[in-house]
Structure formats: C-alpha cells, structure tokens
SERO-4910 file (N, C-alpha, C, O; in steps of 0.05 Angstrom, whole numbers):
BEGIN
 pado doro    nc1    nc2    nc3   cac1   cac2   cac3    cc1    cc2    cc3    oc1    oc2    oc3
  Leu    A   -348  -1161  -1727   -375  -1146  -1735   -395  -1171  -1722   -415  -1164  -1710
  Gln    A   -388  -1196  -1724   -404  -1219  -1712   -403  -1215  -1680   -423  -1216  -1666
  Thr    A   -378  -1209  -1669   -376  -1205  -1640   -392  -1188  -1631   -407  -1193  -1612
  Arg    A   -391  -1159  -1647   -406  -1138  -1637   -435  -1142  -1638   -450  -1131  -1622
  Met    A   -444  -1157  -1657   -472  -1157  -1662   -482  -1177  -1647   -507  -1176  -1645
  Gln    A   -469  -1196  -1634   -476  -1212  -1619   -479  -1201  -1586   -490  -1213  -1568
  Ser    A   -469  -1180  -1584   -473  -1166  -1559   -501  -1164  -1547   -521  -1159  -1561
  Leu    A   -503  -1170  -1518   -539  -1173  -1507   -545  -1152  -1500   -568  -1144  -1501
  Gln    A   -525  -1139  -1492   -537  -1111  -1481   -509  -1090  -1494   -490  -1086  -1479
  Pro    A   -509  -1081  -1514   -486  -1063  -1526   -493  -1037  -1517   -515  -1028  -1510
  Asp    A   -464  -1022  -1517   -468   -994  -1508   -485   -983  -1532   -487   -994  -1554
  Pro    A   -498   -956  -1522   -513   -942  -1545   -494   -934  -1566   -506   -926  -1586
  Lys    A   -470   -934  -1566   -455   -926  -1594   -447   -951  -1608   -435   -949  -1630
  Ala    A   -453   -972  -1600   -445   -998  -1613   -469  -1014  -1619   -467  -1039  -1621
  Gln    A   -495   -999  -1620   -515  -1014  -1633   -520  -1012  -1659   -523   -990  -1669
  Tyr    A   -524  -1040  -1676   -529  -1038  -1705   -552  -1053  -1710   -561  -1068  -1693
  Arg    A   -565  -1048  -1734   -588  -1053  -1749   -580  -1078  -1768   -596  -1097  -1769
  Ser    A   -556  -1079  -1783   -547  -1094  -1801   -517  -1087  -1803   -504  -1070  -1791
  Val    A   -511  -1108  -1823   -479  -1119  -1820   -464  -1090  -1833   -443  -1078  -1826
  Tyr    A   -481  -1083  -1852   -472  -1057  -1871   -471  -1034  -1849   -448  -1025  -1847
  Glu    A   -487  -1025  -1834   -488  -1004  -1812   -463  -1011  -1794   -445   -995  -1790
  Ala    A   -462  -1032  -1784   -443  -1038  -1767   -412  -1037  -1774   -394  -1031  -1758
  Leu    A   -410  -1043  -1801   -382  -1038  -1811   -380  -1009  -1821   -359   -998  -1815
  Lys    A   -397   -996  -1834   -397   -966  -1832   -390   -952  -1808   -370   -937  -1804
  Lys    A   -407   -959  -1794   -404   -942  -1763   -380   -945  -1750   -370   -926  -1738
  Met    A   -368   -973  -1752   -340   -976  -1740   -319   -965  -1750   -299   -960  -1736
  Val    A   -320   -960  -1777   -298   -948  -1797   -296   -923  -1785   -276   -916  -1772
  Leu    A   -320   -905  -1789   -323   -875  -1791   -319   -867  -1760   -311   -845  -1753
  Thr    A   -325   -889  -1740   -322   -876  -1711   -298   -883  -1698   -292   -868  -1679
  Glu    A   -280   -907  -1704   -264   -922  -1694   -238   -923  -1709   -217   -929  -1699
  Gly    A   -244   -917  -1735   -215   -922  -1753   -216   -942  -1775   -225   -963  -1768
  Phe    A   -207   -940  -1800   -208   -958  -1818   -196   -989  -1812   -202  -1008  -1826
  Trp    A   -181   -989  -1792   -166  -1019  -1788   -182  -1028  -1763   -173  -1047  -1751
  Arg    A   -203  -1017  -1753   -216  -1033  -1729   -224  -1059  -1732   -218  -1078  -1717
  Pro    A   -239  -1059  -1758   -250  -1087  -1764   -233  -1111  -1765   -242  -1134  -1764
  Leu    A   -208  -1103  -1768   -191  -1125  -1773   -173  -1126  -1748   -150  -1135  -1750
  Arg    A   -184  -1117  -1722   -167  -1124  -1700   -170  -1151  -1688   -192  -1162  -1690
  Gly    A   -147  -1163  -1674   -150  -1186  -1672   -139  -1207  -1693   -136  -1230  -1685
  Ile    A   -133  -1199  -1715   -126  -1220  -1734   -103  -1229  -1732    -98  -1251  -1740
  Asn    A    -82  -1213  -1719    -56  -1225  -1715    -54  -1251  -1696    -36  -1267  -1699
  Val    A    -72  -1252  -1679    -72  -1276  -1658    -93  -1299  -1676    -93  -1322  -1668
  Thr    A   -105  -1294  -1693   -121  -1308  -1710   -105  -1329  -1728   -108  -1353  -1731
  Met    A    -85  -1308  -1740    -66  -1322  -1757    -44  -1343  -1746    -35  -1363  -1756
  Leu    A    -36  -1329  -1719    -18  -1348  -1708    -29  -1372  -1701    -12  -1390  -1704
  Gly    A    -53  -1382  -1690    -62  -1398  -1687    -76  -1419  -1706    -81  -1442  -1701
  Ala    A    -81  -1403  -1731    -93  -1418  -1753    -78  -1443  -1769    -86  -1464  -1780
  Gly    A    -51  -1432  -1766    -32  -1452  -1781    -29  -1479  -1770    -30  -1498  -1786
  Pro    A    -25  -1485  -1739    -22  -1510  -1728    -50  -1523  -1725    -54  -1547  -1728
  Ala    A    -66  -1507  -1720    -96  -1516  -1717   -104  -1529  -1740   -112  -1553  -1740
  His    A   -103  -1511  -1765   -116  -1527  -1789    -96  -1550  -1793   -105  -1569  -1806
  Ala    A    -74  -1553  -1787    -55  -1577  -1802    -65  -1599  -1789    -72  -1619  -1802
  Met    A    -67  -1595  -1763    -84  -1621  -1746   -107  -1624  -1752   -115  -1647  -1751
  Tyr    A   -127  -1604  -1761   -148  -1608  -1766   -159  -1624  -1793   -176  -1642  -1793
  Phe    A   -144  -1615  -1815   -147  -1630  -1836   -136  -1658  -1837   -149  -1676  -1847
  Ala    A   -114  -1660  -1829    -98  -1685  -1826   -115  -1708  -1812   -118  -1730  -1823
  Cys    A   -127  -1701  -1782   -136  -1720  -1778   -165  -1728  -1789   -177  -1750  -1785
  Tyr    A   -175  -1707  -1802   -201  -1708  -1816   -195  -1731  -1837   -211  -1750  -1838
  Glu    A   -176  -1731  -1854   -172  -1749  -1879   -167  -1770  -1868   -184  -1786  -1877
  Lys    A   -149  -1784  -1848   -145  -1802  -1840   -174  -1816  -1824   -183  -1839  -1831
  Met    A   -182  -1804  -1811   -207  -1819  -1796   -227  -1822  -1817   -240  -1843  -1818
  Lys    A   -231  -1801  -1837   -253  -1808  -1857   -249  -1833  -1872   -266  -1850  -1876
  Lys    A   -222  -1833  -1881   -212  -1859  -1898   -216  -1885  -1877   -230  -1904  -1883
  Ser    A   -205  -1883  -1857   -209  -1911  -1841   -243  -1917  -1834   -252  -1940  -1835
  Leu    A   -257  -1897  -1829   -280  -1905  -1815   -302  -1907  -1842   -325  -1913  -1837
  Ser    A   -294  -1901  -1866   -306  -1902  -1890   -311  -1935  -1898   -332  -1948  -1900
  Asp    A   -280  -1943  -1902   -269  -1969  -1907   -285  -1990  -1886   -293  -2012  -1895
  Thr    A   -290  -1984  -1856   -303  -2001  -1840   -334  -1995  -1843   -349  -2015  -1843
  Ile    A   -343  -1978  -1846   -376  -1967  -1852   -385  -1978  -1876   -404  -1994  -1877
  Gln    A   -373  -1971  -1891   -382  -1970  -1927   -355  -1978  -1940   -340  -1961  -1950
  His    A   -350  -2001  -1940   -323  -2007  -1955   -321  -1999  -1988   -337  -2006  -2006
  Gly    A   -300  -1986  -1991   -302  -1974  -2019   -321  -1952  -2028   -324  -1946  -2052
  Gly    A   -337  -1940  -2005   -353  -1922  -2013   -351  -1893  -1996   -333  -1891  -1979
  Asn    A   -369  -1872  -2002   -372  -1856  -1983   -389  -1850  -1963   -411  -1840  -1970
  Ser    A   -383  -1855  -1937   -405  -1855  -1915   -405  -1830  -1903   -384  -1821  -1893
  His    A   -429  -1818  -1903   -434  -1796  -1885   -433  -1790  -1856   -430  -1769  -1844
  Leu    A   -435  -1818  -1848   -431  -1821  -1821   -403  -1818  -1814   -396  -1801  -1798
  Ala    A   -386  -1834  -1827   -362  -1828  -1820   -347  -1799  -1824   -328  -1792  -1810
  Asn    A   -362  -1781  -1850   -347  -1756  -1847   -360  -1738  -1828   -348  -1716  -1824
  Gly    A   -387  -1743  -1812   -390  -1728  -1794   -373  -1738  -1769   -359  -1720  -1758
  Ile    A   -371  -1761  -1757   -350  -1772  -1742   -326  -1763  -1743   -314  -1755  -1723
  Ala    A   -312  -1761  -1771   -287  -1755  -1776   -284  -1723  -1767   -265  -1716  -1754
  Gly    A   -300  -1707  -1773   -299  -1678  -1773   -301  -1673  -1743   -287  -1656  -1734
  Ser    A   -316  -1685  -1729   -323  -1680  -1698   -299  -1680  -1681   -293  -1663  -1665
  Val    A   -282  -1706  -1690   -259  -1714  -1675   -234  -1691  -1681   -221  -1679  -1665
  Ala    A   -233  -1690  -1706   -218  -1666  -1717   -220  -1639  -1704   -200  -1624  -1703
  Thr    A   -242  -1631  -1694   -251  -1609  -1686   -240  -1602  -1656   -236  -1579  -1649
  Leu    A   -234  -1628  -1639   -223  -1629  -1611   -196  -1621  -1616   -186  -1607  -1598
  Leu    A   -182  -1625  -1636   -153  -1620  -1636   -154  -1588  -1648   -142  -1571  -1636
  His    A   -167  -1584  -1668   -170  -1553  -1677   -175  -1537  -1650   -156  -1523  -1642
  Asp    A   -197  -1538  -1637   -206  -1529  -1617   -189  -1522  -1598   -187  -1500  -1587
  Ala    A   -175  -1545  -1594   -151  -1540  -1565   -129  -1518  -1568   -119  -1507  -1549
  Val    A   -123  -1515  -1593   -105  -1493  -1602   -120  -1465  -1608   -109  -1445  -1599
  Met    A   -139  -1461  -1620   -155  -1444  -1628   -171  -1430  -1605   -177  -1406  -1606
  Asn    A   -178  -1445  -1588   -198  -1434  -1565   -186  -1405  -1552   -199  -1385  -1552
  Pro    A   -162  -1405  -1541   -147  -1386  -1527   -149  -1359  -1549   -161  -1337  -1548
  Ala    A   -133  -1369  -1568   -128  -1346  -1587   -153  -1335  -1600   -155  -1311  -1595
  Glu    A   -170  -1344  -1613   -191  -1340  -1626   -216  -1337  -1613   -231  -1319  -1620
  Ala    A   -224  -1352  -1593   -247  -1353  -1577   -248  -1329  -1556   -266  -1312  -1555
  Val    A   -224  -1329  -1541   -220  -1311  -1514   -204  -1288  -1527   -217  -1267  -1528
  Val    A   -179  -1286  -1535   -163  -1263  -1535   -174  -1245  -1559   -175  -1221  -1555
  Lys    A   -181  -1256  -1581   -192  -1240  -1601   -218  -1225  -1595   -219  -1201  -1597
  Gln    A   -238  -1240  -1588   -267  -1229  -1586   -262  -1210  -1561   -278  -1191  -1562
  Arg    A   -242  -1209  -1538   -237  -1193  -1521   -236  -1163  -1532   -249  -1144  -1525
  Met    A   -214  -1167  -1554   -205  -1151  -1566   -223  -1131  -1587   -217  -1108  -1594
  Gln    A   -245  -1147  -1595   -261  -1135  -1617   -282  -1126  -1603   -297  -1114  -1618
  Met    A   -292  -1126  -1570   -313  -1112  -1564   -306  -1087  -1557   -284  -1079  -1549
  Phe    A   -333  -1070  -1561   -328  -1042  -1560   -318  -1027  -1541   -329  -1033  -1519
  Asn    A   -300  -1010  -1540   -286   -996  -1518   -270  -1022  -1506   -271  -1027  -1482
  Ser    A   -258  -1034  -1519   -235  -1057  -1507   -215  -1042  -1497   -204  -1023  -1508
  Pro    A   -208  -1053  -1474   -184  -1037  -1455   -158  -1049  -1462   -138  -1042  -1450
  Tyr    A   -158  -1066  -1480   -135  -1078  -1493   -122  -1069  -1512   -132  -1071  -1535
  Gln    A    -96  -1058  -1509    -84  -1046  -1532    -66  -1062  -1551    -56  -1053  -1571
  Ser    A    -63  -1089  -1542    -44  -1108  -1558    -57  -1138  -1546    -73  -1141  -1527
  Val    A    -46  -1157  -1563    -53  -1184  -1556    -35  -1189  -1531    -46  -1197  -1510
  Leu    A    -12  -1186  -1530      4  -1187  -1509     -6  -1181  -1483     -6  -1197  -1464
  Gln    A    -15  -1151  -1481    -26  -1145  -1459    -55  -1158  -1450    -60  -1162  -1426
  Cys    A    -73  -1165  -1469    -96  -1177  -1467    -90  -1208  -1450   -104  -1217  -1432
  Val    A    -69  -1218  -1460    -63  -1251  -1449    -51  -1247  -1425    -53  -1265  -1409
  Arg    A    -37  -1223  -1417    -27  -1222  -1390    -46  -1211  -1369    -42  -1217  -1345
  Thr    A    -66  -1196  -1378    -85  -1181  -1362   -109  -1207  -1350   -119  -1210  -1328
  Val    A   -113  -1222  -1375   -133  -1245  -1365   -119  -1268  -1352   -133  -1284  -1340
  His    A    -97  -1272  -1353    -76  -1290  -1335    -72  -1285  -1310    -71  -1303  -1293
  Lys    A    -70  -1256  -1301    -66  -1244  -1282    -90  -1239  -1270    -88  -1248  -1247
  Thr    A   -113  -1230  -1273   -139  -1231  -1262   -156  -1250  -1261   -171  -1251  -1242
  Glu    A   -157  -1268  -1281   -179  -1290  -1285   -164  -1319  -1279   -176  -1338  -1269
  Gly    A   -136  -1320  -1286   -119  -1345  -1284   -124  -1357  -1310   -142  -1353  -1326
  Phe    A    -99  -1377  -1311   -100  -1392  -1335   -128  -1406  -1348   -134  -1405  -1372
  Gly    A   -142  -1417  -1326   -170  -1431  -1334   -187  -1414  -1355   -200  -1425  -1373
  Ala    A   -186  -1387  -1349   -199  -1368  -1370   -197  -1371  -1397   -216  -1370  -1412
  Phe    A   -169  -1377  -1405   -170  -1385  -1437   -179  -1411  -1444   -178  -1417  -1467
  Tyr    A   -190  -1427  -1426   -210  -1450  -1431   -233  -1457  -1422   -243  -1480  -1422
  Arg    A   -243  -1429  -1410   -269  -1429  -1394   -291  -1439  -1417   -310  -1453  -1411
  Ser    A   -286  -1430  -1441   -310  -1435  -1460   -298  -1458  -1478   -310  -1461  -1500
  Tyr    A   -278  -1472  -1473   -272  -1494  -1486   -294  -1517  -1494   -299  -1522  -1517
  Thr    A   -307  -1530  -1472   -330  -1543  -1469   -351  -1535  -1488   -360  -1550  -1506
  Thr    A   -361  -1509  -1481   -382  -1496  -1501   -371  -1490  -1529   -387  -1496  -1547
  Gln    A   -350  -1482  -1535   -336  -1482  -1562   -335  -1510  -1573   -331  -1512  -1598
  Leu    A   -339  -1532  -1558   -335  -1563  -1569   -364  -1563  -1575   -372  -1568  -1597
  Thr    A   -380  -1558  -1555   -410  -1563  -1557   -421  -1545  -1585   -442  -1552  -1597
  Met    A   -408  -1526  -1592   -423  -1516  -1615   -406  -1525  -1638   -418  -1532  -1658
  Asn    A   -380  -1527  -1639   -362  -1537  -1665   -365  -1558  -1671   -365  -1564  -1695
  Val    A   -371  -1579  -1649   -379  -1609  -1661   -400  -1609  -1682   -393  -1614  -1705
  Pro    A   -424  -1602  -1675   -448  -1601  -1694   -441  -1582  -1715   -446  -1589  -1738
  Phe    A   -430  -1560  -1711   -422  -1543  -1734   -403  -1565  -1758   -410  -1569  -1782
  Gln    A   -383  -1576  -1747   -367  -1581  -1765   -376  -1615  -1776   -368  -1625  -1797
  Ala    A   -396  -1629  -1756   -409  -1649  -1765   -428  -1638  -1796   -425  -1648  -1819
  Ile    A   -445  -1619  -1788   -464  -1613  -1811   -448  -1600  -1831   -454  -1603  -1855
  His    A   -426  -1584  -1823   -401  -1571  -1845   -396  -1597  -1867   -404  -1596  -1890
  Phe    A   -385  -1615  -1856   -366  -1636  -1870   -390  -1655  -1888   -389  -1661  -1912
  Ile    A   -411  -1662  -1871   -433  -1681  -1886   -441  -1665  -1905   -443  -1678  -1926
  Thr    A   -446  -1640  -1908   -462  -1619  -1925   -438  -1618  -1951   -446  -1620  -1974
  Tyr    A   -414  -1614  -1944   -394  -1608  -1959   -390  -1636  -1981   -388  -1636  -2006
  Glu    A   -388  -1657  -1965   -383  -1686  -1979   -409  -1689  -1999   -406  -1693  -2023
  Phe    A   -434  -1686  -1986   -461  -1687  -1999   -464  -1670  -2023   -475  -1679  -2043
  Met    A   -454  -1646  -2023   -453  -1630  -2051   -433  -1636  -2071   -437  -1633  -2095
  Gln    A   -412  -1644  -2061   -388  -1664  -2070   -400  -1682  -2092   -397  -1680  -2116
  Glu    A   -413  -1700  -2077   -427  -1718  -2093   -449  -1709  -2117   -455  -1720  -2139
  Trp    A   -456  -1692  -2108   -480  -1677  -2130   -462  -1665  -2151   -466  -1674  -2174
  Val    A   -444  -1646  -2149   -440  -1628  -2168   -409  -1639  -2179   -399  -1628  -2199
  Asn    A   -393  -1662  -2164   -369  -1668  -2178   -369  -1697  -2169   -353  -1706  -2153
  Pro    A   -389  -1712  -2180   -387  -1743  -2169   -365  -1756  -2178   -362  -1779  -2169
  Arg    A   -345  -1747  -2195   -320  -1764  -2200   -300  -1758  -2182   -280  -1772  -2179
  Arg    A   -306  -1736  -2167   -288  -1727  -2141   -262  -1721  -2155   -242  -1730  -2144
  Glu    A   -259  -1706  -2178   -236  -1699  -2185   -226  -1668  -2177   -244  -1656  -2163
  Tyr    A   -206  -1654  -2181   -202  -1631  -2171   -219  -1612  -2193   -216  -1614  -2218
  His    A   -233  -1595  -2182   -249  -1574  -2195   -257  -1550  -2176   -276  -1549  -2160
  Pro    A   -242  -1533  -2181   -240  -1511  -2165   -269  -1498  -2155   -277  -1495  -2132
  Leu    A   -283  -1492  -2184   -313  -1484  -2176   -325  -1503  -2158   -337  -1494  -2139
  Ser    A   -324  -1529  -2163   -345  -1544  -2146   -333  -1543  -2118   -350  -1546  -2100
  His    A   -309  -1540  -2109   -301  -1543  -2086   -303  -1511  -2071   -302  -1509  -2046
  Val    A   -305  -1490  -2086   -319  -1464  -2077   -343  -1467  -2065   -349  -1463  -2042
  Cys    A   -361  -1478  -2087   -393  -1473  -2083   -396  -1495  -2062   -412  -1487  -2045
  Ser    A   -389  -1518  -2056   -394  -1536  -2039   -386  -1523  -2012   -402  -1524  -1993
  Gly    A   -362  -1511  -2010   -354  -1503  -1982   -369  -1475  -1973   -368  -1467  -1949
  Ala    A   -380  -1462  -1993   -400  -1441  -1989   -425  -1446  -1978   -434  -1433  -1959
  Val    A   -438  -1469  -1993   -462  -1477  -1978   -459  -1491  -1957   -475  -1487  -1939
  Ala    A   -440  -1510  -1953   -432  -1522  -1926   -427  -1505  -1904   -439  -1512  -1884
  Gly    A   -414  -1486  -1903   -411  -1459  -1887   -439  -1448  -1881   -448  -1448  -1858
  Ala    A   -452  -1440  -1900   -474  -1426  -1894   -494  -1440  -1881   -509  -1426  -1867
  Val    A   -498  -1465  -1884   -523  -1480  -1871   -508  -1487  -1845   -520  -1478  -1826
  Ala    A   -486  -1501  -1838   -481  -1502  -1812   -474  -1477  -1798   -468  -1478  -1774
  Ala    A   -474  -1456  -1809   -470  -1426  -1790   -497  -1420  -1782   -500  -1408  -1760
  Ala    A   -517  -1425  -1795   -542  -1416  -1789   -557  -1436  -1774   -579  -1430  -1763
  Ala    A   -549  -1459  -1771   -560  -1479  -1752   -546  -1478  -1728   -557  -1488  -1708
  Thr    A   -526  -1469  -1725   -512  -1467  -1698   -511  -1441  -1684   -499  -1439  -1663
  Thr    A   -523  -1419  -1695   -522  -1392  -1685   -522  -1392  -1655   -502  -1385  -1642
  Pro    A   -547  -1403  -1643   -552  -1404  -1619   -528  -1416  -1598   -524  -1407  -1575
  Leu    A   -517  -1430  -1606   -489  -1439  -1589   -472  -1420  -1594   -460  -1414  -1573
  Asp    A   -464  -1404  -1616   -449  -1387  -1617   -450  -1363  -1604   -430  -1350  -1600
  Val    A   -474  -1355  -1597   -478  -1330  -1582   -477  -1336  -1551   -471  -1318  -1535
  Cys    A   -482  -1359  -1544   -472  -1368  -1520   -443  -1368  -1518   -431  -1353  -1503
  Lys    A   -432  -1386  -1533   -401  -1380  -1533   -393  -1352  -1532   -373  -1349  -1519
  Thr    A   -403  -1330  -1543   -392  -1307  -1543   -398  -1294  -1517   -381  -1279  -1507
  Leu    A   -423  -1298  -1503   -423  -1287  -1483   -408  -1299  -1461   -408  -1286  -1440
  Leu    A   -393  -1323  -1460   -376  -1339  -1438   -352  -1326  -1446   -334  -1324  -1429
  Asn    A   -346  -1316  -1471   -321  -1307  -1476   -316  -1277  -1470   -296  -1270  -1458
  Thr    A   -332  -1263  -1478   -333  -1235  -1471   -339  -1225  -1443   -331  -1202  -1436
  Gln    A   -356  -1243  -1423   -364  -1240  -1403   -377  -1210  -1401   -369  -1197  -1381
  Glu    A   -397  -1196  -1421   -401  -1174  -1418   -410  -1162  -1394   -430  -1171  -1384
  Asn    A   -398  -1144  -1383   -408  -1138  -1351   -434  -1124  -1351   -449  -1127  -1332
  Thr    A   -441  -1107  -1371   -464  -1089  -1379   -491  -1116  -1365   -508  -1120  -1347
  Ala    A   -478  -1128  -1391   -508  -1151  -1387   -507  -1168  -1368   -526  -1184  -1365
  Leu    A   -488  -1168  -1352   -484  -1192  -1330   -498  -1174  -1305   -515  -1183  -1291
  Ser    A   -489  -1150  -1304   -496  -1131  -1282   -524  -1126  -1283   -535  -1120  -1261
  Ser    A   -540  -1127  -1311   -570  -1122  -1308   -587  -1146  -1299   -611  -1145  -1301
  Leu    A   -575  -1164  -1289   -585  -1193  -1278   -574  -1198  -1252   -579  -1217  -1238
  Asn    A   -558  -1178  -1248   -548  -1184  -1214   -530  -1204  -1212   -526  -1217  -1192
  Ile    A   -517  -1209  -1236   -496  -1234  -1238   -467  -1223  -1228   -455  -1205  -1239
  Ser    A   -458  -1235  -1206   -430  -1228  -1202   -413  -1247  -1206   -421  -1269  -1211
  Gly    A   -385  -1241  -1205   -367  -1258  -1219   -364  -1264  -1246   -371  -1248  -1263
  His    A   -352  -1289  -1251   -353  -1297  -1281   -378  -1318  -1288   -383  -1335  -1271
  Leu    A   -392  -1316  -1308   -408  -1336  -1318   -390  -1360  -1327   -366  -1356  -1331
  Ser    A   -403  -1386  -1331   -391  -1404  -1337   -411  -1431  -1340   -429  -1435  -1324
  Gly    A   -405  -1445  -1358   -423  -1465  -1369   -445  -1466  -1388   -462  -1451  -1382
  Met    A   -449  -1477  -1406   -464  -1473  -1428   -489  -1471  -1416   -503  -1452  -1426
  Ala    A   -503  -1486  -1394   -531  -1483  -1383   -534  -1454  -1376   -550  -1439  -1387
  Asn    A   -517  -1448  -1356   -518  -1417  -1352   -521  -1400  -1378   -542  -1388  -1381
  Ala    A   -504  -1399  -1393   -503  -1381  -1414   -530  -1383  -1431   -540  -1363  -1443
  Phe    A   -539  -1405  -1430   -571  -1413  -1453   -592  -1395  -1429   -610  -1380  -1435
  Arg    A   -586  -1400  -1409   -610  -1385  -1386   -605  -1356  -1389   -625  -1342  -1390
  Thr    A   -581  -1342  -1391   -573  -1316  -1387   -586  -1307  -1412   -605  -1291  -1411
  Val    A   -576  -1317  -1438   -585  -1306  -1465   -617  -1301  -1463   -628  -1280  -1470
  Tyr    A   -628  -1319  -1455   -663  -1320  -1458   -671  -1298  -1441   -687  -1282  -1448
  Gln    A   -659  -1297  -1416   -672  -1277  -1402   -665  -1249  -1410   -680  -1230  -1405
  Leu    A   -642  -1247  -1421   -637  -1221  -1433   -647  -1210  -1464   -651  -1186  -1471
  Gly    A   -650  -1230  -1476   -659  -1226  -1505   -686  -1241  -1518   -698  -1235  -1539
  Gly    A   -692  -1261  -1500   -716  -1277  -1507   -708  -1306  -1526   -686  -1317  -1523
  Val    A   -723  -1313  -1541   -718  -1333  -1568   -697  -1316  -1587   -673  -1322  -1592
  Thr    A   -710  -1294  -1597   -694  -1283  -1619   -660  -1272  -1606   -641  -1269  -1620
  Gly    A   -661  -1269  -1582   -632  -1269  -1570   -615  -1293  -1578   -591  -1291  -1574
  Tyr    A   -622  -1311  -1587   -599  -1337  -1595   -598  -1330  -1623   -581  -1343  -1635
  Phe    A   -611  -1313  -1637   -600  -1310  -1664   -588  -1284  -1676   -584  -1277  -1699
  Arg    A   -581  -1268  -1649   -566  -1250  -1654   -545  -1253  -1672   -531  -1272  -1669
  Gly    A   -538  -1231  -1695   -514  -1234  -1710   -511  -1258  -1729   -490  -1265  -1738
  Val    A   -540  -1276  -1735   -531  -1293  -1751   -528  -1289  -1778   -517  -1306  -1793
  Gln    A   -539  -1263  -1789   -531  -1254  -1817   -500  -1254  -1815   -487  -1270  -1828
  Ala    A   -492  -1239  -1801   -462  -1236  -1797   -446  -1256  -1797   -425  -1256  -1810
  Arg    A   -455  -1281  -1780   -442  -1307  -1780   -442  -1319  -1808   -422  -1329  -1818
  Val    A   -468  -1317  -1821   -467  -1334  -1844   -450  -1317  -1866   -432  -1330  -1878
  Ile    A   -452  -1293  -1872   -432  -1277  -1884   -404  -1286  -1881   -390  -1292  -1899
  Tyr    A   -398  -1286  -1857   -370  -1294  -1850   -364  -1321  -1857   -342  -1324  -1867
  Gln    A   -378  -1339  -1854   -372  -1371  -1858   -372  -1377  -1889   -358  -1395  -1898
  Ile    A   -387  -1363  -1904   -395  -1369  -1930   -366  -1364  -1943   -356  -1386  -1949
  Pro    A   -348  -1342  -1950   -327  -1340  -1957   -304  -1356  -1945   -284  -1362  -1958
  Ser    A   -308  -1364  -1915   -288  -1369  -1902   -281  -1399  -1908   -258  -1407  -1913
  Thr    A   -304  -1414  -1908   -308  -1446  -1912   -294  -1451  -1946   -277  -1466  -1953
  Ala    A   -311  -1431  -1961   -302  -1438  -1989   -273  -1431  -1998   -262  -1442  -2017
  Ile    A   -261  -1412  -1985   -232  -1407  -1986   -218  -1428  -1980   -199  -1437  -1993
  Ala    A   -230  -1438  -1950   -210  -1464  -1936   -209  -1489  -1952   -188  -1501  -1953
  Trp    A   -233  -1500  -1965   -234  -1519  -1977   -226  -1522  -2006   -223  -1544  -2017
  Ser    A   -221  -1492  -2022   -211  -1493  -2045   -183  -1491  -2043   -170  -1501  -2062
  Val    A   -170  -1478  -2024   -138  -1481  -2016   -130  -1508  -2008   -109  -1518  -2015
  Tyr    A   -149  -1519  -1992   -141  -1548  -1987   -148  -1569  -2006   -138  -1591  -2003
  Glu    A   -160  -1566  -2021   -167  -1583  -2044   -143  -1584  -2061   -132  -1604  -2068
  Phe    A   -134  -1558  -2069   -117  -1551  -2087    -90  -1566  -2082    -79  -1580  -2099
  Phe    A    -81  -1562  -2055    -58  -1569  -2045    -57  -1595  -2040    -35  -1606  -2042
  Lys    A    -78  -1609  -2034    -83  -1641  -2037    -78  -1653  -2066    -66  -1674  -2069
  Tyr    A    -89  -1637  -2088    -88  -1648  -2115    -54  -1638  -2121    -40  -1655  -2130
  Phe    A    -46  -1621  -2117    -17  -1608  -2127      5  -1631  -2112     23  -1642  -2125
  Leu    A      1  -1637  -2085     22  -1656  -2079     19  -1684  -2080     37  -1700  -2075
  Thr    A     -8  -1690  -2089    -11  -1718  -2092     -6  -1722  -2121      3  -1745  -2126
  Lys    A     -9  -1705  -2143      3  -1705  -2169     33  -1701  -2170     46  -1711  -2188
  His    A     45  -1686  -2150     73  -1688  -2151     84  -1714  -2145    101  -1727  -2157
  Lys    A     68  -1721  -2121     86  -1749  -2113     79  -1774  -2132     95  -1793  -2132
  Leu    A     57  -1775  -2148     48  -1795  -2165     71  -1793  -2191     80  -1813  -2202
  Glu    A     78  -1766  -2199    100  -1761  -2219    124  -1773  -2213    136  -1790  -2226
  Lys    A    133  -1757  -2185    158  -1773  -2173    162  -1801  -2176    183  -1811  -2185
  Gly    A    136  -1818  -2167    146  -1840  -2168    142  -1854  -2191    148  -1878  -2191
  Thr    A    130  -1842  -2216    133  -1855  -2245    159  -1847  -2249    171  -1852  -2270
***
C-alpha cells in the first residue's frame, strides 16, 4: 500500500485517496493475495539483517553508554548505536526489500516472481541497480533509526524505569517510536521509493531519460512532480505500517533477550 500510494504519477487505475480505499481496490481488482506480494523476499533477508542489527546495537549501546555516561543510559549513545547498526542491516535488506520487493509491488508490475525480477534487473541495469538507492536508504534510515531508538529508550525510561521485562511497555514504546520516526522521515522515503521503482510515467513527463540516481536528483524530481505535498505522499500508510512493525519487533526481541538471559543465569546458578 505504501509503495503504491507514494507513486508520483500513478496509473488512473491505481489512484487511491486513503489506505482503506487502496486495500479494498487492490483486493477487488487484483486478487486477495496481491497486498502480500514480495513478502517472501522480505522474509529471506529479514533474518540475517535483524540478527546483525540488534547484535550491533546492543554491543555499541553498552560500550558508548559506559564511555559517555558511565553506569547510565545515554540517548546520544542510543542514537549512534542505532545509526551504525543500520549500516549492516541495510547492506542486506536494500537489494531484497528496497529494490526487488518494491518493483514487484508496483501497479502492473511485469515481474511474475522474485527470481525473474532479480534476473531482469541484473541483466538490464547491472548489479549496481541493487544498490543504486543504498546511500539514499542510509540517508533515510540513519535518521529514522536514530529517532526510533532514542524515542524507544526515552519511552522505556518513562513507562518502565526499572527496565524489567514488561511486554505491554515494550509494545507501547515500540509503537510510539515507530510512528514518530516514520512521520519525520517520510520525505526521504518518498525519494527512496522513486529511486527504487524508477517510475517511467513520472520520469517521462519531465523528459528524464535513463535512470534517476542520487538523493539530490530525487528531491528535485519529487518537488517538480508534486510540490511540497509530494514529499508526504503515503505518510498515513507509512505510519500505520511502522506502528505494528516496530511494536512487534521490540516485543519479540525483548522477550528473547529476557528468556535467554534468564536461562543463562539459571544455568550458571
């Protein structure tokens, strides 16, 4: 839904006024399973990406917090740790989620499978196409994750000051952190989507030939096509997506951290 709603010059059959209308129209005209297109490639990359993501975050957060604010919780350390963890996460997820998944999700996508999409992109645009938006992805995700982690840790200090395992506090903190970070970084996400999908109709209307590259070009193109409001296309879908996504991610992560730590302590005793 987010990918479709961020399209700057969508097909007349794929113009939506709200998230509900987009979902309803997509299911009725393209089939019940269409909104889940690309889920397999996302699942394939999510495992190793998130493993590196949280491992790096925890290690750096602890080391930096001890250096910056010994024995305490430093929001600066949380932000830096989240930003560095993003470098590893996006190196794995950018080809899978940002390129292949989004191309398969576009209206009238010519790709029938993940493998066909990978082969076609590699053959026609080269290996570099899978990382064309990597720097743009980082430009968006570094501030997103910095805001995300700082907000989560701040919420935890407020609702769970003893930092115990408390499922409801993890869900609520994760949801708020995701919503705030998603809304703040929507303009960057719109530019990233344009670079990933290379909308032919939108680029042709501005007489842009070849492939659009670079954040500066993307920002300029979005403004030419949609003005200031163009930067916030799909903000509702993005926030709605991030709220459950970050809530689930944090609650599952905190559960396993608690479970494994408790098991290790019991085993040691």
